[in-house]
C-alpha positions in Angstrom: 79.8 240.0 142.1 78.3 237.3 139.9 76.9 234.6 142.0 77.8 231.0 141.1 74.8 228.7 140.8 74.7 225.0 140.6 71.9 222.5 140.2 70.4 221.8 143.6 69.6 218.3 144.8 66.2 217.7 146.2 66.2 216.7 149.9 63.9 214.9 152.4 62.4 216.4 155.5 65.1 217.9 157.5 66.1 221.2 158.5 66.0 222.5 155.0 63.3 223.1 152.6 65.5 220.6 150.8 65.3 218.8 154.0 62.1 217.5 152.6 63.1 216.8 149.0 65.5 213.9 148.9 66.9 212.7 145.6 68.2 209.2 145.2 69.2 209.4 141.6 71.1 211.9 139.4 69.3 214.1 137.0 69.9 212.8 133.5 69.3 214.7 130.3 68.7 218.4 129.8 65.4 220.1 129.3 65.1 223.6 127.8 62.3 226.2 128.1 60.3 226.8 125.0 59.0 230.2 123.9 55.7 229.9 125.8 57.4 228.9 129.0 59.8 231.9 128.7 56.9 234.3 128.0 55.3 233.2 131.3 58.7 233.3 133.1 59.4 236.8 131.9 56.0 237.9 133.1 56.7 236.8 136.7 59.9 238.7 136.8 58.4 241.9 135.4 55.2 241.9 137.5 57.3 241.6 140.7 59.7 244.4 139.9 59.5 247.5 142.1 56.4 246.2 143.8 55.5 249.6 145.4 55.5 251.4 142.1 53.0 251.3 139.3 53.6 248.8 136.5 55.9 250.3 133.8 55.5 247.6 131.1 53.0 248.8 128.5 51.8 245.4 127.5 50.2 244.9 131.0 48.6 248.3 131.4 45.3 247.4 129.6 44.6 244.8 132.4 45.1 247.0 135.4 41.6 248.4 135.6 39.4 245.3 136.0 39.5 241.6 136.8 37.9 238.8 134.8 34.3 238.3 135.9 33.2 235.5 133.4 32.1 232.5 135.5 33.4 230.1 132.8 36.9 231.3 133.4 37.1 229.8 136.9 37.2 226.2 138.2 35.5 227.1 141.4 33.5 230.3 140.8 31.9 230.3 144.3 35.3 230.8 145.9 36.0 233.6 143.5 32.7 235.3 144.2 33.6 235.3 147.9 36.7 237.3 146.9 34.7 239.6 144.7 32.3 240.4 147.6 35.2 240.8 150.1 37.0 243.2 147.7 33.9 245.3 147.2 33.4 245.7 151.0 37.1 246.6 151.3 40.4 244.9 151.9 43.7 246.1 153.2 44.8 249.0 151.1 48.0 249.4 149.1 50.9 250.7 151.2 49.3 249.6 154.5 51.2 247.4 157.0 50.5 243.7 156.4 51.0 240.6 158.6 50.1 237.0 157.7 49.5 236.3 161.4 46.7 238.9 161.5 43.6 236.6 161.1 41.8 239.1 158.9 44.7 239.7 156.6 45.3 236.0 156.4 41.8 235.5 155.2 42.3 238.2 152.6 45.5 236.6 151.4 43.7 233.2 151.1 40.9 234.8 149.0 43.4 236.5 146.7 45.2 233.1 146.4 41.9 231.3 145.5 41.2 234.1 143.0 44.5 233.2 141.2 44.4 229.5 141.9 40.9 229.1 140.3 41.7 230.9 137.1 40.9 228.3 134.5 43.9 229.0 132.2 47.0 231.1 132.1 45.4 233.9 130.1 42.8 234.4 132.9 45.5 234.0 135.6 47.7 236.5 133.8 45.0 239.2 133.6 43.9 238.7 137.2 47.5 238.9 138.5 48.1 242.2 136.6 44.9 243.7 138.0 45.8 242.6 141.6 49.4 243.9 141.2 47.9 247.4 140.8 44.9 247.1 143.2 45.8 244.8 146.1 48.1 245.4 149.1 51.7 244.6 148.2 52.2 242.1 151.0 49.0 240.2 150.2 49.9 240.2 146.5 53.4 238.8 146.9 52.3 236.0 149.2 49.2 235.1 147.2 51.1 235.1 143.9 53.9 233.0 145.4 51.5 230.4 146.7 49.6 230.3 143.4 52.8 229.7 141.4 53.9 227.0 143.9 50.6 225.2 143.9 49.0 225.5 140.5 49.7 222.3 138.6 50.3 224.3 135.3 53.0 226.5 137.0 55.3 223.8 138.3 58.9 224.6 137.5 58.5 228.3 137.1 61.1 230.4 139.0 60.4 233.5 141.1 63.1 236.0 142.0 64.5 235.4 145.5 62.2 236.9 148.1 65.0 238.9 149.7 65.4 240.7 146.3 61.7 241.1 145.6 61.2 242.7 149.0 64.6 243.7 150.6 62.8 245.7 153.4 62.3 242.5 155.3 65.9 241.3 155.0 68.2 244.4 155.3 68.4 246.9 158.0 67.0 250.4 157.6 70.4 252.0 157.2 71.1 249.9 154.1 67.8 250.9 152.5 68.4 254.5 153.2 71.9 254.4 151.9 70.8 252.9 148.6 67.9 255.4 148.3 69.9 258.5 149.1 72.9 257.6 146.9 70.5 257.3 144.0 69.2 260.8 144.8 72.6 262.5 144.8 74.2 260.4 142.1 71.7 260.1 139.2 73.8 257.4 137.5 74.1 255.3 140.6 73.2 251.7 139.9 73.5 251.8 136.2 75.8 249.4 134.4 76.6 251.9 131.7 78.5 254.2 134.1 81.2 251.6 134.6 80.9 251.5 138.3 80.2 248.5 140.5 77.5 249.7 142.9 77.7 248.3 146.3 76.3 249.3 149.7 77.8 247.4 152.7 75.3 245.7 155.0 75.8 245.0 158.7 74.0 242.8 161.1 72.2 244.2 164.2 75.1 243.0 166.3 77.1 246.0 165.2 74.7 248.3 167.1 74.9 248.8 170.9 72.0 246.4 171.7 73.1 243.1 173.1 69.9 241.1 173.8 71.5 239.2 176.7 74.2 237.9 174.4 71.8 236.8 171.6 73.5 239.3 169.3 76.4 236.9 169.0 74.1 234.8 166.7 73.0 237.6 164.4 75.1 236.3 161.5 73.0 233.1 161.7 69.5 234.3 162.7 69.6 237.2 160.2 71.1 235.2 157.4 69.0 236.0 154.3 69.2 232.4 153.1 67.9 231.0 156.4 65.0 233.5 156.6 64.2 232.8 152.9 64.2 229.1 153.6 61.6 229.5 156.3 59.4 231.8 154.2 59.5 229.3 151.3 58.6 226.4 153.5 55.6 228.3 154.7 54.6 229.1 151.1 54.8 225.4 150.2 52.8 224.4 153.3 50.8 227.5 154.3 49.1 227.0 157.7 45.8 228.1 156.3 45.6 226.0 153.1 44.0 222.5 153.3 43.5 219.4 151.3 41.1 220.8 148.8 43.8 222.8 147.2 47.1 220.9 147.1 46.7 217.5 148.8 49.4 218.5 151.3 48.4 215.7 153.6 50.0 213.3 151.1 53.4 214.7 152.2 52.8 213.7 155.8 52.1 217.4 156.5 51.7 217.3 160.3 54.9 215.2 160.8 56.7 217.3 158.3 55.9 220.5 160.3 57.1 219.0 163.5 60.3 217.7 162.0 61.1 220.9 160.3 60.8 222.9 163.5 62.7 220.3 165.5 65.5 220.4 163.0 65.5 224.2 162.9 65.7 224.4 166.7 68.5 221.8 166.7 70.5 223.8 164.1 70.0 226.9 166.2 71.1 225.1 169.3 74.4 224.0 167.6 75.2 227.6 166.7 74.5 228.6 170.3 76.8 225.9 171.6 79.7 226.9 169.3 79.3 230.5 170.7 79.5 229.2 174.3 75.9 230.2 175.0 73.6 228.4 177.4 70.7 226.2 176.4 67.6 227.7 174.8 65.9 229.7 177.5 62.5 228.6 178.7 59.7 231.1 179.4 56.5 231.3 181.3 53.3 233.1 180.2 52.9 234.5 183.7 56.4 236.0 183.9 57.7 239.0 181.9 59.7 237.8 178.9 63.4 238.6 179.5 64.4 238.6 175.9 63.5 241.8 174.0 64.1 242.4 170.4 64.8 245.4 168.1 65.0 244.3 164.5 66.4 247.5 163.0 64.0 246.9 160.1 61.5 249.4 158.7 58.6 249.0 156.4 58.4 250.6 153.0 56.7 253.7 154.3 59.4 254.2 156.9 57.6 252.9 160.0 59.9 250.8 162.0 59.0 247.2 163.0 57.5 247.1 166.5 60.1 246.8 169.2 59.7 244.4 172.1 61.4 245.7 175.2 63.4 243.6 177.6 61.2 242.0 180.4 58.2 242.5 178.2 54.8 241.8 179.8 51.3 241.9 178.4 48.8 244.7 178.9 46.2 243.5 181.4 43.5 244.3 178.7 44.8 241.3 176.8 45.6 238.9 179.5 42.5 236.9 178.8 44.4 235.7 175.7 47.1 234.2 177.9 44.4 232.1 179.5 43.2 231.0 176.1 46.7 230.0 175.2 47.0 228.0 178.4 43.7 226.3 177.7 44.9 225.3 174.2 48.1 223.8 175.5 46.3 222.0 178.3 43.9 220.3 175.8 46.7 219.2 173.6 48.7 217.7 176.5 45.7 216.0 177.9 44.7 214.3 174.6 48.3 213.1 174.1 48.5 211.8 177.6 45.1 210.0 177.2 46.3 208.5 173.9 43.0 208.9 172.0 40.5 211.5 170.8 36.9 211.1 169.8 35.6 212.9 166.7 32.1 214.4 166.5 30.8 211.3 164.7 32.0 209.1 167.6 35.0 207.6 165.8 38.1 207.2 167.9 41.6 208.3 166.9 44.4 206.3 168.4 47.3 208.4 169.4 49.5 205.5 170.4 50.3 204.6 166.8 53.6 205.9 165.3 51.7 207.2 162.2 49.5 209.4 164.5 52.4 211.9 164.7 50.8 213.4 161.5 47.6 214.0 163.4 49.5 215.5 166.4 51.4 217.9 164.1 48.2 219.1 162.4 46.6 219.5 165.8 49.4 221.7 167.2 49.7 223.9 164.2 46.0 224.1 163.5 46.1 223.8 159.8 42.9 222.9 157.8 43.7 219.2 157.9 43.5 219.2 161.7 40.8 217.0 163.4 39.3 219.8 165.5 40.7 223.4 165.3 37.8 224.8 167.4 38.9 222.6 170.3 42.7 222.7 170.0 42.9 226.3 168.9 45.5 228.4 167.2 48.6 228.3 169.4 50.9 229.9 166.8 48.8 232.8 165.9 47.8 233.7 169.5 51.3 233.4 170.8 52.9 235.5 168.0 50.2 238.2 168.4 50.7 238.4 172.2 54.5 238.7 172.0 54.3 241.2 169.2 52.4 243.8 171.2 49.0 242.4 171.5 45.8 243.2 169.6 46.3 246.9 170.2 49.4 246.9 168.1 49.7 243.8 165.9 47.0 244.9 163.5 48.8 248.1 162.5 52.3 247.8 163.8 53.6 244.2 163.4 56.9 243.0 164.8 59.4 240.7 163.2 57.6 237.8 164.8 54.5 238.5 162.6 56.1 237.7 159.2 57.4 234.5 157.8 60.3 236.4 156.3 61.6 237.9 159.6 60.5 235.5 162.3 63.8 233.7 162.6 65.6 237.0 163.5 63.8 237.2 166.8 65.4 235.1 169.6 62.0 234.5 171.1 61.0 232.5 168.0 63.3 229.7 169.1 62.1 229.8 172.7 58.5 229.7 171.5 58.8 226.8 169.1 61.1 224.9 171.5 58.1 225.1 173.9 55.7 223.8 171.2 58.0 220.9 170.4 57.5 219.6 173.9 54.1 218.2 172.6 56.1 216.4 169.9 58.5 214.8 172.5 55.5 214.0 174.7 53.9 212.1 171.9 57.1 210.2 171.0 57.7 209.4 174.7 54.6 207.2 174.7 55.8 205.2 171.7 57.9 202.1 172.6 61.7 202.4 171.9 62.7 200.8 168.7 63.5 197.1 169.1 66.8 195.6 168.2 65.2 194.1 165.1 64.0 197.6 164.0 67.5 199.0 164.4 69.7 196.2 163.2 70.5 195.7 159.5 71.6 192.0 159.4 74.8 191.5 157.5 75.7 195.2 157.3 78.5 196.8 159.3 80.0 200.3 159.1 83.7 199.8 159.4 84.8 203.4 159.6 84.3 207.0 158.4 87.0 209.6 157.4 86.3 213.3 157.0 88.2 216.0 155.2 89.2 218.9 157.3 86.0 220.9 158.1 86.6 224.7 157.8 84.2 227.6 158.1 84.8 231.2 157.2 83.0 234.5 156.4 82.9 235.8 152.8 81.0 238.5 151.0 77.7 237.8 149.4 75.9 240.3 147.1 72.1 240.7 146.9 70.4 242.7 144.2 68.5 245.4 146.1 67.6 247.5 143.1 63.9 247.1 143.9 64.2 249.7 146.7 65.2 252.4 144.3 62.3 254.6 143.0 62.4 254.7 139.3 61.2 257.4 137.0 58.4 256.6 134.6 60.5 257.5 131.6 64.2 257.4 130.6 65.1 254.7 133.0 64.6 251.0 132.4 64.0 248.7 135.4 66.5 246.1 134.4 69.3 248.4 133.2 70.9 248.7 136.6 72.1 246.6 139.5 72.7 247.8 143.1 74.1 245.3 145.5 73.9 245.0 149.3 77.1 243.3 150.2 77.1 241.4 153.4 79.5 239.0 155.2 77.9 235.6 155.5 79.1 232.4 157.0 80.3 229.7 154.6 82.3 226.5 154.7 85.0 224.9 152.5 83.5 222.0 150.5 84.4 218.7 152.1 83.9 215.0 151.6 83.5 212.0 153.9 84.5 208.4 153.0 82.2 205.8 154.5 83.4 202.1 154.5 80.6 199.6 154.8 80.8 195.8 154.7 77.8 193.9 153.5 77.3 190.1 153.4 74.9 190.4 150.5 74.1 192.7 147.6 71.0 194.9 148.1 69.6 198.4 148.6 70.1 200.4 151.8 69.5 203.9 152.9 72.2 206.0 154.5 71.3 208.6 157.0 73.8 211.1 158.4 73.2 213.4 161.4 75.4 216.1 163.1 75.0 216.9 166.7 76.7 218.0 170.0 79.7 216.1 171.3 78.8 213.9 174.3 81.0 212.3 176.8 78.7 209.6 178.2 76.7 207.5 175.8 73.6 207.9 177.9 73.7 211.7 177.3 72.4 210.9 173.9 68.9 210.5 175.4 68.8 214.2 176.1 71.0 215.4 173.2 69.4 213.4 170.4 66.8 216.2 169.8 69.7 218.5 168.8 71.0 216.3 166.0 70.5 217.7 162.6 70.0 215.4 159.6 72.5 216.6 156.9 72.4 213.8 154.4 70.2 210.9 153.3 70.5 208.7 150.2 69.6 205.3 148.7 72.6 203.1 147.9 73.0 199.8 146.0 75.4 197.8 148.2 77.5 195.0 146.7 78.6 191.9 148.7 81.8 192.7 150.5 83.4 196.1 151.0 81.6 199.2 149.9 83.5 202.6 149.9 81.2 205.6 149.6 82.6 209.0 149.0 80.2 211.9 149.4 80.9 215.5 148.8 79.1 218.2 150.8 77.9 219.8 147.5 75.9 216.6 146.9 74.1 216.6 150.2 70.4 216.4 149.5 69.4 218.9 152.1 71.2 221.9 150.8 70.9 224.4 148.0 73.5 226.8 146.6 73.2 230.6 146.4 70.6 232.0 144.0 71.4 234.0 140.8 70.5 237.7 141.3 67.2 239.1 140.1 68.7 241.2 137.3 71.1 238.5 136.0 68.4 235.9 135.9 66.0 238.2 134.1 68.7 238.8 131.5 69.1 235.1 131.0 65.4 234.7 130.5 65.3 237.5 128.0 68.3 236.2 126.1 66.6 232.9 125.6 63.3 234.6 124.9 64.9 236.6 122.1 66.5 233.5 120.6 69.9 233.5 122.3 71.4 231.0 124.7 68.7 228.5 125.9 67.2 228.5 129.3 67.7 225.2 131.1 64.8 223.7 133.1 66.3 222.3 136.3 66.3 223.0 140.0 69.3 225.4 140.0 67.0 228.2 141.0 64.4 226.2 143.0 63.2 227.6 146.3 63.2 224.2 148.1 66.5 224.0 149.9 68.3 224.9 153.1 71.3 227.2 152.4 74.5 225.2 151.8 76.4 228.0 153.6 74.8 227.0 156.9 75.5 223.3 156.6 78.1 223.5 159.4 78.0 225.7 162.5 80.8 228.2 162.9 84.0 226.5 164.1 86.8 227.8 166.2 90.4 228.6 165.2 91.5 225.7 167.4 88.6 223.5 166.3 85.2 222.8 167.9 84.3 219.2 168.3 80.9 217.9 167.0 79.6 214.3 166.6 78.4 212.8 163.3 76.1 209.9 163.5 75.7 207.4 160.6 73.1 204.7 160.2 72.5 202.3 157.3 69.0 200.8 157.2 67.2 198.4 154.9 65.2 200.0 152.1 61.6 200.2 153.2 59.8 201.3 150.0 57.4 204.2 150.5 53.7 203.8 149.8 54.1 205.8 146.6 57.3 205.3 144.7 59.6 208.3 144.9 59.3 210.7 141.9 56.5 208.7 140.4 54.0 211.5 140.5 56.1 214.6 139.5 59.1 215.5 137.5 61.9 216.0 140.0 64.2 217.6 137.5 62.5 221.0 138.0 59.7 220.5 140.5 59.8 220.4 144.3 56.9 217.9 144.4 54.8 219.6 147.0 51.6 217.7 147.6 52.8 214.9 145.3 53.1 212.2 148.0 56.1 210.8 146.3 59.0 212.9 147.6 60.5 210.6 150.2 63.1 207.9 149.8 61.6 205.4 152.2 58.7 205.0 154.7 60.6 205.4 157.9 59.6 208.2 160.4 61.4 211.5 160.0 64.4 211.6 162.3 64.6 207.8 162.7 66.0 206.4 164.9 66.6 209.4 167.1 62.9 210.3 167.3 62.0 207.9 170.1 63.3 207.1 173.6 66.4 205.0 173.5 66.9 201.6 175.1 70.7 201.7 175.6 70.9 197.9 176.3 70.9 197.2 172.6 70.7 200.6 170.7 74.2 200.7 169.3 74.2 198.2 166.4 76.9 197.4 163.8 75.1 199.4 161.1 75.6 202.6 163.2 78.7 204.7 163.6 79.5 207.8 165.7 82.4 210.0 164.6 83.8 213.0 166.5 85.0 215.7 164.1 86.6 219.1 164.7 85.2 222.1 162.9 87.8 224.9 162.4 87.2 228.5 161.6 89.4 231.0 159.8 88.9 234.7 159.2 91.6 234.8 156.6 90.6 231.8 154.4 90.6 232.3 150.7 88.0 229.9 149.2 89.8 230.0 145.8 93.1 228.7 147.2 94.1 225.2 148.1 94.1 224.2 151.7 
């Protein structure tokens, strides 16, 4: 199956990676890659091919034996020396199990990243990457290279293959990997285009196995979706919890607030899927009580070792219970500081936590990134909690669970319980802020008259991923890109739809439209509880004229979503065609990593329809501190660390991010619309409906 790809729109901070890259203007003009760009682009695709096998491209082999040691070839040689020294002492070996939430391995990943990041030019970078490809642990290498490509200024706009095709082991169950491998063994032409076959292995979710996880298996089509898990991985590569200001100026993107909003939106989207499947609220847990929800991922590492299994009613070994006390202490400190409303730094200066903008400080504090005010005091909640519920120190170092990887975390039902708990700090902070006043909510002279939706329909269709990277290739006679083997999986999708928004304005001027989707409520005051489960699906700047304004928006234009990626092999062939003088390679965001999967825009409906509520609000245009797109080229860059990604300067999630005063909340520039979402198992997306 050839995957259709369209240019993605950049979004703001919502539940997508695109949730934090909004675009308020269409991309104009077309840019094409030149020969130098294509040479570099080709390099990334070749160096990431069959990551567990030695490099088979002769042009790279001379650089596999040593790295560049010349001090003049680095922008910060001291950081590189630290990597040299670390490597000489010994780092995680090739083929060993890796986890980014192991503090030692995280440090090693960071050092390899700085080794790449500080290379003074592409020639040095290129040689060091080739050396690391052959001498550094595969997990460390993939993450360090991905971060370097995303954060080096000279590599903006370069495309990496989709992570689920670079490393299928983290996205497809063991039976799929075995099926592909064994079919290659008994059918020597399996996977090769020249044999005229279309090579497909069907992939199931864990729900097909006799393990029910207290009903959580109903959501496996959502929690195991490769697009959803890739989204989370890429967000964490854009904003790694262990990289600070000195590398990418991530603080400019309101990093702490961004983290909190991303998780709040992710939990909200998960909650909507639970609701549609008639499941209860997200279950709470207590550190002192065994965790009811076990998890068996059905994944295995490259060497055949299965991911660590957490049994039902899991409890910690008493040898590691001291870590529970450490976790409790960290949580208590954060809560106390938020309740007090201030914090004193070592130099005696006071941080006011009653200001709306202090949400950024709170976010950094909770997630303990390098921009936090005091990590020694507030601790490392994420890392400690993930380690404890992945088997404790006795296991996590050598036998990581799904919770110990960015790529697989969202599969585990406990992930949502854990971050739902962490978000209580966010809600606690917001609770201390005064509700928005009438003046802050009302847009004088603007009234939403009505909204009309097309019929909303979800369905499952087949999606093909190129899993050729799991097939061991011979060193001669077989070329790495002369074959394609697909894992075919049913994924949720929706029929493209439009909404028509009628707005009356007394005067011409700019306004920003925000659209949220959330649970149906029957009493308006229920919104106080349910507002945290509303997902922001659209946001855009609009030039209103005096009088009636009719806005028609198609779901394909929503700024928080991205379409399916082109497969590894097909994209490589496009690159090589352009490199060899054929059809030009367009530089745009059609293959960008920064987007939430469009497929998951709507929760799965019901044949008879499932009612959801859409919330619209039009606000005045409050210009951001740095004009949008003024510091990066939005046509092919995601703008991470640019400080100019956002449409306006309002808080993420406005106006649902604070407590509500119902005596004046519902203003004329707001509109609630109840809409039914239908589901069909027999829908043909190519037919009219």
